[in-house]
Rosetta silent file (secondary structure, phi, psi, omega in degrees, C-alpha in Angstrom):
SEQUENCE: MGVVSEVRAAARVRSVWQVSARPTLTMIRLDIFSALTALAPYAVVAVATGLAGFLLQNDLHRIQEDGLLVLGDPFAVPLYGGVLLLAVYLATSAAMAAAREREHGAVELLYYGPVSSFSYLLAKLCGHVLQYAVLLVLLLGSYVLLALVTGLHMRETTVLAMILSIGPAAAATTLGLLVAALVHRLRPALLAVLGVALGAVGLQVAREILARLPAPEYHVNPVQVLRWAAFAISSITQWVLPFGYVDRELSAMLRGDLAGGLVAAGAAGVYAVVVLVLAAAGLDRTGIRR
SCORE:     score description
SCORE:     0.000 S_00000001
   1 L     0.000  -36.828 -179.585   42.799  -25.470    9.236 S_00000001
   2 H   -62.744  -44.011  179.672   39.441  -26.571    7.926 S_00000001
   3 H   -62.784  -39.996  176.245   38.136  -27.086   11.413 S_00000001
   4 H   -64.811  -36.465  179.010   39.430  -23.654   12.596 S_00000001
   5 H   -64.370  -47.960 -178.405   37.924  -21.967    9.635 S_00000001
   6 H   -60.578  -44.194 -177.896   34.526  -23.588   10.359 S_00000001
   7 H   -62.277  -42.922  178.530   34.680  -22.601   14.059 S_00000001
   8 H   -63.667  -38.437 -179.468   35.492  -18.952   13.037 S_00000001
   9 H   -67.457  -38.900  179.396   32.685  -18.881   10.518 S_00000001
  10 H   -65.882  -38.091  178.962   30.227  -20.219   13.130 S_00000001
  11 H   -66.580  -36.090  172.487   31.475  -17.566   15.542 S_00000001
  12 H   -65.446  -37.330  176.781   30.939  -14.881   12.991 S_00000001
  13 H   -64.716  -42.498 -179.251   27.307  -16.076   12.343 S_00000001
  14 H   -64.701  -46.174 -178.104   26.617  -16.044   16.119 S_00000001
  15 H   -57.025  -46.089 -179.532   28.154  -12.540   16.363 S_00000001
  16 H   -64.449  -39.890  177.314   25.972  -11.220   13.515 S_00000001
  17 H   -56.163  -50.908 -171.702   22.898  -12.844   15.137 S_00000001
  18 H   -71.087  -37.605 -176.452   23.607  -11.385   18.524 S_00000001
  19 H   -80.436  -38.438 -171.883   24.537   -7.862   17.189 S_00000001
  20 H  -109.345  -45.387 -173.486   22.004   -7.380   14.335 S_00000001
  21 H   -72.848  -35.834  179.898   19.296   -9.929   14.442 S_00000001
  22 H   -65.388  -45.413  169.042   18.264   -9.720   17.980 S_00000001
  23 H   -53.877  -47.853 -177.590   17.512   -5.858   17.870 S_00000001
  24 H   -59.453  -43.618  177.330   15.524   -6.492   14.740 S_00000001
  25 H   -66.928  -35.138  176.696   13.472   -9.241   16.412 S_00000001
  26 H   -64.291  -38.865  179.344   12.950   -6.993   19.431 S_00000001
  27 H   -67.410  -41.474  176.593   11.584   -4.273   17.254 S_00000001
  28 H   -56.223  -47.415 -173.228    9.236   -6.744   15.497 S_00000001
  29 H   -68.372  -36.911  178.642    7.874   -7.973   18.779 S_00000001
  30 H   -66.826  -34.918  175.916    7.389   -4.418   20.042 S_00000001
  31 H   -64.689  -44.999 -179.683    5.611   -3.359   16.801 S_00000001
  32 H   -66.940  -39.080  175.593    3.231   -6.254   16.988 S_00000001
  33 H   -62.668  -42.641 -179.643    2.353   -5.668   20.627 S_00000001
  34 H   -63.430  -39.044 -178.700    1.838   -2.012   20.001 S_00000001
  35 H   -71.788  -42.194 -172.703   -0.362   -2.718   17.009 S_00000001
  36 H   -76.038  -14.597  177.317   -2.400   -5.539   18.451 S_00000001
  37 L   -98.717    5.382  176.369   -3.124   -3.501   21.691 S_00000001
  38 L   -97.041  168.090  179.002   -4.486   -0.559   19.688 S_00000001
  39 L   -87.669  -29.070 -168.441   -8.053   -0.013   18.463 S_00000001
  40 H   -56.485  -51.843 -174.164   -7.370    0.909   14.847 S_00000001
  41 H   -67.278  -30.351  179.663   -6.692   -2.552   13.337 S_00000001
  42 H   -77.692  -25.785  178.321   -9.782   -4.047   14.961 S_00000001
  43 H   -71.953  -37.499  174.792  -11.823   -1.064   13.827 S_00000001
  44 H   -67.540  -38.898  176.002  -10.693   -1.790   10.183 S_00000001
  45 H   -65.159  -39.252  179.610  -11.669   -5.442   10.540 S_00000001
  46 H   -66.343  -34.531  175.231  -15.007   -4.379   11.908 S_00000001
  47 H   -64.922  -46.318 -178.742  -15.568   -1.984    8.932 S_00000001
  48 H   -63.146  -38.902  175.713  -14.630   -4.860    6.479 S_00000001
  49 H   -63.605  -42.933  177.552  -17.071   -7.200    8.298 S_00000001
  50 H   -59.926  -41.856 -179.087  -19.780   -4.578    8.065 S_00000001
  51 H   -60.682  -45.983 -179.133  -19.132   -4.079    4.431 S_00000001
  52 H   -61.528  -45.035  176.977  -19.371   -7.940    3.880 S_00000001
  53 H   -56.438  -43.828 -179.747  -22.539   -8.079    5.892 S_00000001
  54 H   -65.908  -41.355 -178.182  -24.182   -5.326    3.908 S_00000001
  55 H   -72.106  -35.037  179.994  -23.286   -6.869    0.549 S_00000001
  56 H   -69.646  -31.392  179.731  -24.431  -10.401    1.616 S_00000001
  57 H   -65.744  -37.841  175.228  -27.742   -8.887    2.940 S_00000001
  58 H   -59.799  -41.927  178.256  -28.313   -7.446   -0.550 S_00000001
  59 H   -61.349  -44.606  177.013  -27.835  -10.835   -1.992 S_00000001
  60 H   -63.722  -38.622  172.740  -30.318  -12.352    0.365 S_00000001
  61 H   -57.430  -43.309  178.606  -32.836   -9.622   -0.447 S_00000001
  62 H   -61.265  -34.932  179.137  -32.405  -10.401   -4.104 S_00000001
  63 H   -67.129  -38.809 -178.210  -33.017  -14.031   -3.386 S_00000001
  64 H   -70.194  -37.217 -179.648  -36.203  -13.262   -1.474 S_00000001
  65 H   -77.970  -39.086 -176.576  -37.491  -11.052   -4.307 S_00000001
  66 H   -97.573  -15.864 -179.652  -36.475  -13.192   -7.343 S_00000001
  67 L    81.076   -8.239 -178.317  -36.466  -16.603   -5.679 S_00000001
  68 L  -155.138  135.896  171.418  -33.138  -17.458   -7.293 S_00000001
  69 L  -143.172  122.200  179.935  -29.645  -15.981   -7.364 S_00000001
  70 L   -98.386  113.838  177.210  -26.727  -17.569   -9.074 S_00000001
  71 L  -128.566  130.541  175.347  -23.350  -16.660   -7.635 S_00000001
  72 L   -62.400  -45.570 -177.804  -20.039  -18.409   -8.113 S_00000001
  73 L  -146.657   99.777  179.264  -18.685  -17.043   -4.856 S_00000001
  74 L   -64.790  -17.693  179.456  -20.877  -14.707   -2.733 S_00000001
  75 L   -96.483   13.564  179.303  -17.901  -13.705   -0.676 S_00000001
  76 H   -67.375  -52.490 -178.206  -15.778  -12.556   -3.705 S_00000001
  77 H   -66.691  -47.422  178.227  -16.747   -8.920   -3.616 S_00000001
  78 H   -57.373  -38.282 -179.640  -16.645   -8.746    0.226 S_00000001
  79 H   -64.922  -44.864  179.699  -13.228  -10.356    0.192 S_00000001
  80 H   -60.441  -46.363  176.501  -11.982   -7.887   -2.437 S_00000001
  81 H   -62.751  -39.876 -178.274  -13.219   -4.887   -0.456 S_00000001
  82 H   -72.299  -39.643  176.250  -11.902   -6.252    2.794 S_00000001
  83 H   -71.175  -35.283  176.339   -8.399   -7.102    1.624 S_00000001
  84 H   -65.276  -42.056  178.139   -8.084   -3.768   -0.263 S_00000001
  85 H   -60.602  -40.399 -178.782   -9.228   -1.973    2.922 S_00000001
  86 H   -70.086  -39.261  174.690   -6.672   -3.817    5.017 S_00000001
  87 H   -57.244  -50.266  176.742   -3.918   -3.018    2.369 S_00000001
  88 H   -61.440  -40.068  177.999   -4.615    0.739    2.601 S_00000001
  89 H   -57.133  -47.508 -179.948   -4.602    0.432    6.348 S_00000001
  90 H   -55.591  -47.045 -174.929   -1.278   -1.257    6.260 S_00000001
  91 H   -65.081  -42.667 -177.422    0.296    1.308    4.021 S_00000001
  92 H   -70.999  -37.077 -175.791   -0.981    4.278    6.148 S_00000001
  93 H   -70.263  -41.033  177.381   -0.065    2.477    9.420 S_00000001
  94 H   -63.539  -41.880 -176.252    3.499    1.753    8.260 S_00000001
  95 H   -67.295  -44.914 -178.321    4.017    5.331    7.036 S_00000001
  96 H   -65.508  -41.747 -175.450    2.602    6.724   10.339 S_00000001
  97 H   -67.553  -48.387 -176.224    4.722    4.429   12.582 S_00000001
  98 H   -65.946  -49.834 -178.135    8.025    5.082   10.692 S_00000001
  99 H   -60.510  -39.471 -178.506    7.311    8.863   10.290 S_00000001
 100 H   -70.239  -41.777  174.020    6.334    9.328   13.934 S_00000001
 101 H   -64.987  -31.664  177.236    9.449    7.599   15.232 S_00000001
 102 H   -71.971  -40.783 -178.018   11.599    9.596   12.937 S_00000001
 103 H   -64.965  -35.869 -179.070    9.861   12.875   13.863 S_00000001
 104 L   -86.102   -2.634  178.667   10.219   12.102   17.569 S_00000001
 105 L    80.684   12.404  176.342   13.925   11.198   17.250 S_00000001
 106 H   -70.490  -32.105 -174.826   13.496    7.460   18.109 S_00000001
 107 H   -71.416  -37.739 -178.100   15.024    6.339   14.826 S_00000001
 108 H   -65.746  -35.418  179.883   18.184    8.484   15.543 S_00000001
 109 H   -66.728  -42.121  177.147   18.490    6.805   18.939 S_00000001
 110 H   -55.493  -35.229 -172.667   18.268    3.301   17.325 S_00000001
 111 L   -72.117  -10.448  174.309   21.105    4.242   15.039 S_00000001
 112 L   -75.725  -21.195  175.278   23.436    4.539   18.041 S_00000001
 113 L  -101.614 -167.048 -175.538   23.094    0.817   18.393 S_00000001
 114 L   -84.309   61.979 -176.686   23.528   -2.032   15.866 S_00000001
 115 L  -128.242  128.125  179.216   20.578   -1.006   13.768 S_00000001
 116 L  -106.442  171.722  175.656   20.879   -0.051   10.031 S_00000001
 117 H   -60.756  -42.507 -176.960   18.264    1.539    7.746 S_00000001
 118 H   -66.875  -44.282 -174.957   17.530   -1.771    6.176 S_00000001
 119 H   -66.310  -45.623 -179.652   17.260   -3.720    9.406 S_00000001
 120 H   -62.840  -42.498  178.894   14.937   -1.038   10.895 S_00000001
 121 H   -73.337  -32.072  176.947   12.622   -1.012    7.898 S_00000001
 122 H   -65.730  -36.856  178.832   12.720   -4.777    7.633 S_00000001
 123 H   -62.117  -44.981  177.713   11.551   -4.970   11.279 S_00000001
 124 H   -56.897  -45.754 -172.943    8.669   -2.559   10.306 S_00000001
 125 H   -68.819  -41.546 -175.388    7.720   -4.696    7.330 S_00000001
 126 H   -70.060  -32.131  179.884    7.780   -8.069    9.244 S_00000001
 127 H   -67.603  -40.768  178.986    5.817   -6.531   12.100 S_00000001
 128 H   -75.424  -30.408  174.628    3.083   -5.265    9.839 S_00000001
 129 H   -67.687  -39.205  174.515    2.945   -8.473    7.809 S_00000001
 130 H   -68.983  -37.932  176.513    2.438  -10.451   10.966 S_00000001
 131 H   -65.612  -33.251  173.232   -0.144   -8.047   12.139 S_00000001
 132 H   -63.535  -38.336  176.539   -1.844   -8.498    8.821 S_00000001
 133 H   -62.132  -36.442  178.211   -1.859  -12.207    9.252 S_00000001
 134 H   -72.978  -33.100  175.380   -3.646  -11.860   12.596 S_00000001
 135 H   -68.010  -30.508  174.433   -6.212   -9.509   11.101 S_00000001
 136 H   -65.554  -40.853  178.774   -6.723  -12.006    8.258 S_00000001
 137 H   -65.163  -39.275  177.110   -7.624  -14.712   10.819 S_00000001
 138 H   -63.964  -41.548  177.741  -10.061  -12.360   12.437 S_00000001
 139 H   -68.712  -37.672  176.656  -11.622  -11.409    9.098 S_00000001
 140 H   -63.500  -45.706  174.792  -11.884  -15.139    8.052 S_00000001
 141 H   -53.032  -49.501  177.867  -13.551  -15.810   11.310 S_00000001
 142 H   -63.685  -36.565  175.041  -16.109  -13.126   10.690 S_00000001
 143 H   -62.623  -44.028  174.894  -16.743  -14.500    7.146 S_00000001
 144 H   -62.485  -37.914  173.703  -17.320  -17.904    8.569 S_00000001
 145 H   -62.884  -41.587  175.290  -19.862  -16.591   10.954 S_00000001
 146 H   -62.503  -40.620  176.502  -21.585  -14.653    8.195 S_00000001
 147 H   -60.470  -37.998  179.920  -21.642  -17.823    6.066 S_00000001
 148 H   -71.156  -36.836  179.617  -23.347  -19.713    8.924 S_00000001
 149 H   -70.917  -46.461 -176.819  -25.844  -17.039    9.484 S_00000001
 150 H   -84.203  -22.295 -173.815  -26.747  -16.385    5.932 S_00000001
 151 L    80.632    2.452  179.042  -26.438  -19.908    4.624 S_00000001
 152 L   -83.328  144.576 -177.146  -24.300  -18.743    1.680 S_00000001
 153 L   -88.199  142.237  178.613  -21.346  -20.959    0.867 S_00000001
 154 L  -112.242  116.700 -173.386  -17.789  -19.760    1.154 S_00000001
 155 L   -75.458  155.044 -176.377  -15.468  -21.512   -1.251 S_00000001
 156 H   -65.036  -27.208 -175.796  -12.024  -22.945   -0.400 S_00000001
 157 H   -71.075  -22.880  177.601  -10.457  -20.552   -3.052 S_00000001
 158 H   -65.958  -43.721  174.126  -11.637  -17.657   -0.877 S_00000001
 159 H   -66.487  -35.958 -178.658   -9.486  -18.833    1.966 S_00000001
 160 H   -71.839  -34.443  174.966   -6.581  -19.531   -0.272 S_00000001
 161 H   -61.776  -37.720 -179.537   -6.936  -16.011   -1.846 S_00000001
 162 H   -65.209  -43.160 -179.763   -6.745  -14.550    1.687 S_00000001
 163 H   -64.822  -43.406 -177.778   -3.540  -16.399    2.429 S_00000001
 164 H   -73.050  -16.057  176.610   -1.869  -15.378   -0.810 S_00000001
 165 L   -66.199   -4.588  176.599   -2.919  -11.719   -0.177 S_00000001
 166 H   -63.942  -32.432  174.336   -0.032  -11.540    2.267 S_00000001
 167 H   -58.497  -59.244  174.461    2.196  -10.782   -0.715 S_00000001
 168 H   -55.100  -38.801 -179.384    0.303   -7.733   -1.822 S_00000001
 169 H   -64.018  -40.087  168.586   -0.177   -6.664    1.752 S_00000001
 170 H   -54.759  -43.753  179.425    3.708   -6.734    2.102 S_00000001
 171 H   -66.688  -36.356  179.160    3.997   -4.579   -1.002 S_00000001
 172 H   -63.759  -42.915  177.898    1.423   -2.083    0.449 S_00000001
 173 H   -60.031  -47.632 -178.414    3.535   -1.909    3.671 S_00000001
 174 H   -64.768  -34.131  173.820    6.700   -1.084    1.776 S_00000001
 175 H   -57.497  -49.745  174.515    4.982    1.782   -0.031 S_00000001
 176 H   -56.824  -37.283  178.198    4.222    3.357    3.220 S_00000001
 177 H   -66.168  -38.646 -177.325    7.786    2.838    4.493 S_00000001
 178 H   -63.815  -41.331  178.904    9.123    4.377    1.244 S_00000001
 179 H   -70.004  -40.258  178.557    6.999    7.529    1.711 S_00000001
 180 H   -62.861  -30.973 -179.114    8.027    7.753    5.395 S_00000001
 181 H   -72.614  -28.769 -174.603   11.688    7.431    4.318 S_00000001
 182 H   -92.269  -28.950 -176.071   11.364   10.267    1.786 S_00000001
 183 L  -112.082  133.957 -173.845    9.224   12.618    3.890 S_00000001
 184 L   -76.739  -31.704 -172.306   10.364   13.847    7.259 S_00000001
 185 L  -103.573  153.109 -176.109    7.076   14.733    8.941 S_00000001
 186 H   -69.616  -48.784 -174.068    4.153   12.583   10.096 S_00000001
 187 H   -62.021  -53.009  175.212    1.257   14.667    8.588 S_00000001
 188 H   -49.933  -48.408 -175.635    2.774   14.960    5.079 S_00000001
 189 H   -62.269  -46.354 -179.063    3.605   11.333    4.966 S_00000001
 190 H   -60.034  -43.690 -178.750    0.152   10.270    6.048 S_00000001
 191 H   -67.783  -32.671 -177.763   -1.596   12.627    3.425 S_00000001
 192 H   -66.935  -41.578  177.706    0.810   11.348    0.788 S_00000001
 193 H   -64.087  -46.756 -178.383   -0.037    7.791    1.421 S_00000001
 194 H   -62.069  -41.006  178.227   -3.749    8.391    1.716 S_00000001
 195 H   -64.015  -42.522  176.346   -3.598   10.403   -1.514 S_00000001
 196 H   -65.528  -45.061 -179.071   -1.763    7.703   -3.446 S_00000001
 197 H   -67.139  -50.213 -177.840   -4.039    4.931   -2.089 S_00000001
 198 H   -67.389  -42.567  174.736   -7.388    6.748   -2.638 S_00000001
 199 H   -58.330  -42.890 -179.683   -6.164    7.943   -6.068 S_00000001
 200 H   -65.977  -44.915  176.029   -5.202    4.393   -7.164 S_00000001
 201 H   -65.308  -39.029  179.248   -8.484    2.863   -5.880 S_00000001
 202 H   -68.722  -34.857  172.727  -10.510    5.682   -7.367 S_00000001
 203 H   -59.707  -45.118 -173.724   -8.734    5.307  -10.713 S_00000001
 204 H   -72.177  -37.121  172.580   -9.537    1.634  -10.732 S_00000001
 205 H   -63.222  -44.599 -175.447  -13.235    2.294   -9.905 S_00000001
 206 H   -68.975  -29.151  175.350  -13.500    5.004  -12.539 S_00000001
 207 H   -67.458  -40.322  179.002  -11.921    2.639  -15.095 S_00000001
 208 H   -63.387  -41.175 -174.951  -14.518   -0.093  -14.370 S_00000001
 209 H   -67.251  -51.439 -177.411  -17.363    2.476  -14.586 S_00000001
 210 H   -62.493  -28.566  178.829  -16.120    4.023  -17.850 S_00000001
 211 H   -67.052  -25.145 -179.725  -15.616    0.605  -19.398 S_00000001
 212 H   -96.256   -0.789  177.339  -19.304   -0.103  -18.910 S_00000001
 213 L   -79.568  133.416  174.453  -20.636    3.220  -20.264 S_00000001
 214 L   -70.138  142.217  175.717  -22.041    3.029  -23.737 S_00000001
 215 L  -144.771  146.661  174.254  -20.250    5.217  -26.349 S_00000001
 216 L   -58.408  145.842 -179.685  -20.592    5.705  -30.084 S_00000001
 217 L   -93.615  -10.336 -169.762  -17.891    3.715  -31.985 S_00000001
 218 L  -109.395    1.518  175.285  -17.395    6.071  -34.962 S_00000001
 219 L  -154.510  155.664 -179.525  -16.406    9.350  -33.533 S_00000001
 220 L   -76.438  139.445  177.047  -14.498   10.632  -30.502 S_00000001
 221 L  -140.458  168.115 -179.907  -16.574   11.823  -27.519 S_00000001
 222 H   -53.850  -38.367 -177.969  -15.709   12.788  -23.916 S_00000001
 223 H   -65.119  -41.752 -176.219  -16.471    9.292  -22.598 S_00000001
 224 H   -66.089  -47.376 -179.761  -13.997    7.643  -25.036 S_00000001
 225 H   -57.438  -47.126 -178.956  -11.264   10.183  -24.053 S_00000001
 226 H   -61.328  -41.579  179.203  -11.790    9.615  -20.381 S_00000001
 227 H   -59.433  -47.917 -179.632  -11.812    5.909  -20.993 S_00000001
 228 H   -65.953  -41.798 -178.731   -8.492    5.905  -22.881 S_00000001
 229 H   -63.883  -43.793 -179.500   -6.959    8.245  -20.256 S_00000001
 230 H   -66.428  -40.812 -178.322   -8.122    5.911  -17.363 S_00000001
 231 H   -67.574  -39.852 -178.326   -6.819    2.765  -19.104 S_00000001
 232 H   -65.110  -49.727  179.000   -3.492    4.429  -19.947 S_00000001
 233 H   -64.921  -45.110 -176.266   -2.905    5.699  -16.409 S_00000001
 234 H   -68.677  -33.436  177.753   -4.104    2.532  -14.663 S_00000001
 235 H   -63.273  -19.758  175.905   -1.858    0.357  -16.932 S_00000001
 236 H   -90.917  -49.389  178.605    1.021    2.170  -15.253 S_00000001
 237 H   -60.780  -28.909  178.678   -0.290    2.388  -11.741 S_00000001
 238 H   -58.505  -25.460 -179.962   -1.160   -1.340  -11.785 S_00000001
 239 H  -109.912  -24.819 -176.219    2.559   -2.165  -11.635 S_00000001
 240 H   -83.827  -32.063  179.146    4.051    0.891   -9.898 S_00000001
 241 L  -102.502  144.495 -176.104    1.524    0.842   -6.960 S_00000001
 242 L   -73.540  -10.001 -178.913    0.887   -2.209   -4.819 S_00000001
 243 H   -77.436  -16.289  170.926   -2.867   -2.075   -4.954 S_00000001
 244 H   -65.602  -32.735  177.973   -2.715   -3.314   -8.551 S_00000001
 245 H   -69.493  -33.844  178.629   -1.104   -6.493   -7.166 S_00000001
 246 H   -61.116  -50.676 -175.727   -3.991   -6.827   -4.767 S_00000001
 247 H   -61.511  -51.024 -175.253   -6.412   -6.634   -7.747 S_00000001
 248 H   -67.567  -38.510 -178.677   -4.494   -9.152   -9.870 S_00000001
 249 H   -69.018  -43.906  179.886   -3.977  -11.720   -7.136 S_00000001
 250 H   -67.705  -40.023 -179.972   -7.544  -11.709   -5.947 S_00000001
 251 H   -69.584  -35.015  175.921   -9.043  -11.676   -9.412 S_00000001
 252 H   -60.787  -55.945 -171.810   -6.878  -14.675  -10.468 S_00000001
 253 H   -66.806  -37.771 -179.395   -7.785  -16.684   -7.393 S_00000001
 254 H   -74.139  -14.393  169.382  -11.523  -15.887   -7.356 S_00000001
 255 L   -98.288   13.514  172.252  -11.802  -17.124  -10.978 S_00000001
 256 L    83.932   16.125 -176.708   -9.995  -20.353  -10.029 S_00000001
 257 L   -97.864   84.238 -178.071   -6.670  -19.508  -11.651 S_00000001
 258 H   -60.006  -47.723 -178.391   -4.190  -20.818   -8.910 S_00000001
 259 H   -56.190  -48.412 -178.300   -1.154  -20.356  -11.170 S_00000001
 260 H   -66.706  -31.257  177.194   -2.028  -16.767  -11.862 S_00000001
 261 H   -67.225  -38.628  176.912   -2.675  -16.061   -8.211 S_00000001
 262 H   -62.605  -39.533  179.148    0.728  -17.530   -7.304 S_00000001
 263 H   -68.667  -42.923  179.749    2.430  -15.455   -9.927 S_00000001
 264 H   -64.570  -42.349  179.150    0.732  -12.257   -8.784 S_00000001
 265 H   -64.642  -38.678  176.982    1.580  -12.978   -5.079 S_00000001
 266 H   -65.291  -42.833  176.901    5.184  -13.687   -6.149 S_00000001
 267 H   -61.759  -39.907  172.670    5.418  -10.535   -8.170 S_00000001
 268 H   -63.260  -34.901  174.546    4.073   -8.579   -5.135 S_00000001
 269 H   -68.371  -33.666  176.266    6.851  -10.100   -3.032 S_00000001
 270 H   -68.133  -43.188  175.731    9.475   -8.993   -5.542 S_00000001
 271 H   -57.805  -43.895 -177.529    7.879   -5.597   -5.498 S_00000001
 272 H   -64.547  -48.142  179.415    8.036   -5.477   -1.706 S_00000001
 273 H   -57.804  -46.311 -177.391   11.811   -6.383   -1.691 S_00000001
 274 H   -64.091  -45.340 -178.305   12.682   -3.808   -4.359 S_00000001
 275 H   -65.312  -35.275  178.831   10.753   -1.052   -2.680 S_00000001
 276 H   -62.762  -41.886 -179.197   12.179   -1.923    0.794 S_00000001
 277 H   -63.816  -45.052 -177.355   15.728   -1.589   -0.680 S_00000001
 278 H   -63.790  -38.692 -174.276   14.685    1.798   -2.212 S_00000001
 279 H   -71.543  -37.988  174.649   13.179    2.894    1.041 S_00000001
 280 H   -61.097  -43.399  176.548   16.431    1.998    2.973 S_00000001
 281 H   -66.001  -35.998  177.747   18.486    4.016    0.403 S_00000001
 282 H   -69.658  -36.891  176.746   16.068    6.875    0.730 S_00000001
 283 H   -62.332  -40.757  174.003   16.326    6.832    4.435 S_00000001
 284 H   -62.640  -39.454 -177.381   20.068    6.889    4.274 S_00000001
 285 H   -76.841  -40.032  174.807   20.020    9.782    1.776 S_00000001
 286 H   -80.591  -16.752  175.128   17.525   11.965    3.625 S_00000001
 287 L    95.254  154.427 -178.262   19.038   11.346    7.013 S_00000001
 288 L   -93.954   -4.488 -174.752   17.657    9.995   10.220 S_00000001
 289 L   -79.740  157.336  177.352   17.587   13.333   12.074 S_00000001
 290 L   -69.074    0.000    0.000   14.422   15.235   12.698 S_00000001
């Protein structure tokens, strides 16, 4: 009986693989091929590389004028900007891909086969994470070339921070998928993701600027009110939106806190799983039809 039950269990595993896993892998392969043969991801990497070149050129100019520039990691700010730019791209790309297929009726056709909401969104997530890994390799290559040209040193923690940024990138992808699952049309989904992303990044920038503005300590003024409001709102969005995980992971790694970086990357992974489940439930609830 034990042998028979083991054979039946193995047969069930093979059946699940053939019925469910193979379509998911096929969707992942098609998504990667479609993404890597398009112009948009390479344009984003080019913009991130241009931003890094601009910042490093400013550092070299300061060295020429002052004769000395002390930087712990000259690639810290370019890395932060590049990874954040890629995370915003992943969120918008995932929302556009899922919303376009839903709007054109492709998702409805998939549901006539062995594809569920979760397996469909999981394929989208895996495809975009693998795409992000390819783009990271290209970005790292551009940073290495810039380091050779400028003579500025790129630390090992920069490379490790790029690898761990896959967790926050997955979280950003699931945000786009959640928006696409709740919104039926392509344009509203795209505008919603861009609005959330730009709002979160703008709030973070405003918080840093307001924190550096001088203000009297003994009476309330508009700067203090804005500062309190920015800190209060950002303390929520830092956990609700994936871009806060990007900030925490990179900040921890670039200051040499490996444990903090691992915790932030792990938290981003948990966030991605939770949001993916919510996106699948939202897609089931709103329906797959156009």
